[in-house]
TILO-401940 format. One line per field, with one value per residue (C-alpha): x, y, z. Coordinates in pm, whole numbers, plus 50000, padded with zeros to 5 digits. Each point is the difference from the previous one (the first is absolute). Layout:
BEGIN
px <- (X	...)
py <- (Y	...)
pz <- (Z	...)
! end
This chain:
BEGIN
px <- (50000	50286	50161	49673	49961	50354	49924	49667	50095	50142	49700	49955	50204	49963	50125	50168	49840	50186	50347	50182	50082	50187	49810	49815	49634	49703	50028	49773	49740	50049	50374	50123	50194	50206	49842	49928	49800	50229	50020	49878	49677	49914	50162	49745	49719	50139	49875	49647	50097	50138	49695	49754	50201	49985	49622	49962	50197	49783	49683	49892	49732	50032	49788	50267	50269	49795	49939	50373	50127	49733	49919	49738	50110	50034	50324	50319	50278	50351	50304	50339	50299	50372	50111	50194	49682	49791	49982	49828	49771	49890	49957	49976	49819	49726	49948	49958	49753	49802	49946	49934	49711	50174	50029	50313	50174	49866	50355	50352	50274	50367	50279	50374	50268	50128	50368	50190	50230	49999	50102	49821	49926	50315	50057	50376	49952	49734	49736	49778	49773	49736	49679	50092	50337	49844	49748	50262	50189	49693	49934	49633	49809	49828	50335	50057	49639	50039	50335	49875	49685	50211	50198	49739	49836	49785	50294	50207	50314	50219	50003	50297	50005	50279	50052	50129	49700	49773	50116	49984	49658	49829	50156	49934	49655	49823	50155	50126	49693	49695	50043	50152	49665	49828	50293	50041	49634	49826	50158	49851	49649	50037	50151	49812	49667	49931	50066	49707	50031	49818	49849	50030	50237	50106	50024	50381	49991	49742	50235	50270	49755	49885	50361	50043	49686	50061	50291	50081	50008	50253	49979	49715	49735	49894	49971	49897	49907	50293	49745	49910	50360	50136	49711	50075	50367	49909	49757	50257	50269	50206	50078	50313	49800	49735	50265	50157	49663	49950	50341	49927	49691	50209	50239	49708	49890	50349	50040	49670	50118	50335	49820	49745	50251	49761	50285	50016	49623	49998	50213	49703	49638	49899	50064	49809	49724	50253	50216	49706	49899	50351	50060	49654	50059	50343	49858	49725	50273	50169	49667	49954	50361	49934	49705	50222	50273	49777	50015	50380	50030	49697	50162	50122	49659	49837	50221	49921	49625	50033	50185	49740	49712	49825	49844	50214	50049	49855	50120	49704	50065	50256	49737	49715	49832	50117	50375	50044	49922	49701	50032	50092	50125	50213	50345	50208	50338	50268	50232	50301	49870	50323	50372	50283	50210	50340	50279	50139	49691	50082	50365	49889	49758	50273	50242	49748	49928	50373	50064	49715	50196	50314	50042	49932	50287	50000	50003	50366	50101	49829	50177	50337	49935	49909	50327	50209	49835)
py <- (50000	50237	49929	50064	50335	50087	49923	50180	50307	50173	49918	49741	50001	49809	49642	49883	49665	49944	49879	50020	49689	49774	49896	49694	49961	50141	50245	50304	49982	50255	50051	49743	49815	50306	50047	49748	50019	50042	49663	50149	50096	49659	49765	50043	49936	49646	49949	49998	49729	49783	50074	49901	49686	49899	50054	49798	49709	50012	50025	50321	50218	50326	50159	49911	50161	50318	49991	49996	50235	50269	50271	49920	49645	49884	49805	50152	50038	50015	50081	49876	50153	50061	50342	50067	50004	50214	50285	49786	49799	50275	50280	49894	49667	50126	50302	49768	49786	50297	50163	49681	49897	49742	49998	50124	49789	50008	50017	50000	49835	50036	49769	50058	49794	49655	49969	49674	49970	50378	50067	50076	49699	49913	49734	49995	49926	49737	50201	50061	49719	49869	49825	49706	49944	50039	49724	49779	49972	49863	50325	50047	50308	50023	50047	50314	50118	49981	50178	50286	50036	50011	50295	50201	50313	50284	50216	50008	49883	49744	49653	49766	49629	49899	49629	49930	50182	49825	49655	50092	50164	49724	49718	50173	50151	49767	49667	50060	50189	49949	49646	49889	50037	49743	49759	49989	49933	49823	49658	49965	50076	49750	49715	50027	50158	49873	50349	50158	50337	50126	50343	49995	50250	50037	50349	49988	49899	50269	50265	49881	49996	50354	50113	49851	50169	50348	50241	50271	50360	50200	50036	49883	49742	50114	49702	49959	49686	49890	49928	50370	50117	49781	50091	50368	49954	49800	50268	50277	49805	49968	49638	49991	50106	49737	49728	50116	49981	49646	49888	50146	49781	49702	50067	49977	49670	49850	50125	49830	49667	50031	50068	49719	49741	49764	49752	49961	49971	49724	49774	49912	49927	50180	50328	49913	50256	50276	49884	50010	50344	50147	49866	50114	50353	50010	49877	50262	50261	49854	50022	50369	50078	49832	50235	50299	49876	49886	50329	49963	49621	49865	49669	49921	50096	49756	49718	50099	49996	49644	49895	50161	49857	50334	50198	50274	50275	50347	50293	50010	49640	50146	50220	49755	49988	49645	50021	49622	49725	49796	49710	49682	50183	49761	50106	49809	49843	50265	50006	50229	50341	50190	49928	50230	50193	49843	50256	49782	50086	50371	49939	49807	50279	50264	49768	49921	50367	50074	49707	50101	50316	49823	50048	49683	49856	50067	49717	50079	49982	49662	49864	50126	49829	49675	50007	50070	49718)
pz <- (50000	50081	49665	49818	50176	49895	49635	49994	50200	49691	49783	49727	49680	49673	49985	49680	49913	49670	49908	49671	49800	50034	50312	50126	50078	49810	49708	50018	49720	49722	50058	49743	50268	50091	50343	50276	50320	50299	50178	50328	49830	49857	50254	50282	49752	49981	50355	49860	49753	50280	50213	49728	49922	50368	50010	49681	50149	50312	49786	50170	49843	49812	50273	50257	49785	49981	50377	50063	49732	49975	50257	50261	50081	50359	49953	50133	49744	50142	49786	50123	49825	50038	50118	49679	49788	50231	49748	49738	50224	50236	49746	49635	50033	50240	49770	49701	50195	50128	49663	49803	50224	50216	50377	50171	50267	50354	50128	49853	50203	49911	50113	50017	49830	50097	50091	50049	50303	50033	49640	49676	49785	49810	49739	50059	50371	49933	50180	49701	50114	49762	50106	49776	50167	50347	49929	49832	50331	50175	50185	50087	49880	50338	50177	49795	50039	50378	50001	49783	50211	50317	49861	49808	50136	49867	49890	49682	50179	49826	50154	50015	49932	50236	49950	50352	50146	49749	50116	50370	49982	49803	50203	50332	49941	49761	50095	50355	50123	49780	49861	50329	50180	49779	49981	50380	50085	49712	50057	50349	49870	49716	50202	50329	49906	49646	49861	50188	50173	50308	50053	50381	50160	50361	50147	49978	49634	49923	50138	49762	49710	50076	50019	49654	49864	50138	49975	50252	49885	50197	50375	50218	49931	49655	49767	49639	49810	49785	49728	49992	50037	49721	49766	50066	49905	49688	49889	50050	49813	50319	49922	50215	50306	49923	49983	50328	50172	49867	50125	50344	50004	49884	50290	50243	49844	50029	50357	50079	49854	50182	50329	49965	49871	49816	49951	50379	50035	49738	50219	50223	49907	50321	49817	49680	50051	50062	49709	49760	50121	49977	49648	49886	50127	49830	49668	50018	50046	49691	49814	50080	49908	49665	49939	50080	49765	49713	49803	49993	49980	49806	49898	50350	50141	49759	50130	50359	49919	49869	50315	50227	49796	49954	49716	49843	50254	49963	50208	50238	50104	50241	50159	50044	50342	50058	49946	50036	49752	50123	50241	49815	49689	49798	49881	49748	50063	50004	49702	49974	49892	49933	50002	50105	49751	49947	49960	49719	49794	50029	49913	49690	49908	50001	49818	49724	49939	49977	49767	49769	49920	49883	49623	49804	49799	49627	49748	49917	50368	50037	49690	50134	50335	49820	49800	50309	50191)
! end
């Protein structure tokens, strides 16, 4: 908004939308190929082509297209852009939309650049990482989604993909905290109670559960539902704050399991009722954490839903009056949901990107090598 005020404070001036040949793109009719539309005029129009193609694939109606693209619709339209193209997307493109009868975006959000290990992306250093090479090393997309979410905020600051921090954060947060809750407690429910949970809770366990559900705001006894707090951060694009709130809740869940020691309770059948209750409470904490994380980790959430034997989560599932799954709810046998990142995968990723830049040998060089050998 500040940048827009800066541009507009001196008044509007004409924008040159043509370029002389030779140029790429679309020739301007009537110029005999000597003039072309400036790429920043025609490129955003391609968004409509992609949009209509998507609706065609999904067999959506023309009426739905009109509802979304024309003024008066109820659907929010958010534009996410890089800070280096703010001029075009916040000034020229909305002006084109406005005066051609299309709706303008509800909100425009701009992100900073991505650096790798504190430096700009560089092919020579092997830090110009491609999505293809990332996947080829067996690295999971959801690891990167989580890491980016944990670092993103509502400003245009650059964010850094630090590989040591990436490994530590994913292994510690996702595997060591979140996944750990399910892996530590599910086996007891499956083996001793035929996979059936209980919805009973002692007063002591309820205190732990409430501590998990509510976060303290500053000094005193002012508390706010984490469900509300996390939704607020999501809505304001404060994804890093949302993730931190989730991990604070995960800490409470793990402290609860450490305190209750289900592995000790399982040693004697005298403690079966308490064991079932403790593991059920912990798995309900895991369930609610999954709802919180689902916008960031949809694939992992889907696997967790299968394990828990529940319908696909929606956001309000975390805010239902009965926070526990019903008595006798059947879970499925736990299967490993996520592995840790191996540092060797990152080393291979950097090496592959460096090697891809080595010049290939010419035919003459190959023939010379063959003769020498």
